[in-house]
VOGU-3710 file (C-alpha; in Angstrom, 3 decimals, decimal comma):
1> mttrstpdei> -20,805/0,295/6,328  -19,879/3,668/4,874  -19,821/4,097/1,128  -17,285/6,589/-0,204  -17,472/8,344/-3,535  -14,969/7,159/-6,135  -12,681/10,201/-5,693  -12,801/9,739/-1,918  -12,002/6,035/-2,250  -9,048/6,815/-4,523
11> afllgaiqrt> -7,788/9,420/-2,047  -8,163/6,902/0,777  -6,178/4,291/-1,165  -3,450/6,801/-2,041  -3,158/7,589/1,667  -2,986/3,875/2,442  -0,155/3,517/-0,078  1,756/6,369/1,566  1,283/4,893/5,053  2,342/1,437/3,876
21> ekmasnmlee> 5,431/2,834/2,121  6,307/4,683/5,333  6,009/1,463/7,368  8,318/-0,306/4,910  10,760/2,587/4,986  10,799/2,610/8,786  11,429/-1,120/8,860  14,305/-0,825/6,388  15,736/2,058/8,397  15,658/-0,050/11,551
31> yghgvrpsfv> 16,852/-3,386/10,123  18,729/-2,386/6,976  19,163/-4,272/3,726  21,567/-6,973/4,913  21,077/-9,845/7,308  17,919/-9,303/9,337  15,247/-11,297/11,157  13,033/-13,358/8,857  9,879/-11,522/9,918  11,294/-8,357/8,339
41> sadladygdr> 11,433/-9,925/4,883  7,946/-11,350/5,354  6,564/-7,987/6,443  8,263/-6,164/3,554  6,779/-8,681/1,106  3,355/-8,129/2,672  3,731/-4,351/2,359  4,658/-4,738/-1,309  1,623/-6,954/-1,890  -0,668/-4,432/-0,188
51> isrykaeiar> 0,686/-1,591/-2,316  0,148/-3,650/-5,474  -3,438/-4,407/-4,471  -4,129/-0,753/-3,634  -2,725/0,361/-6,997  -4,805/-2,245/-8,835  -7,931/-1,062/-7,032  -7,153/2,562/-7,933  -6,739/1,544/-11,600  -10,049/-0,338/-11,460
61> leaaqhg> -11,853/2,643/-9,910  -10,368/5,079/-12,425  -11,350/2,830/-15,338  -14,911/2,535/-14,030  -15,066/6,274/-13,444  -14,002/7,077/-17,008  -16,252/4,583/-18,553
//
């Protein structure tokens, strides 16, 4: 297991947020905001949950970094 420094971990998580937002955007572009297959709503909810978790982890890391 590789251990990243706190700034590297934050950068990694910010990249993960960007990639996840891009996946959600691509899905919305393909299926739109109206009637769509149920898996689309489930996937979008999962993406939102991931982003929330990544942001919470960034906040935790920043708080620990600043004392």
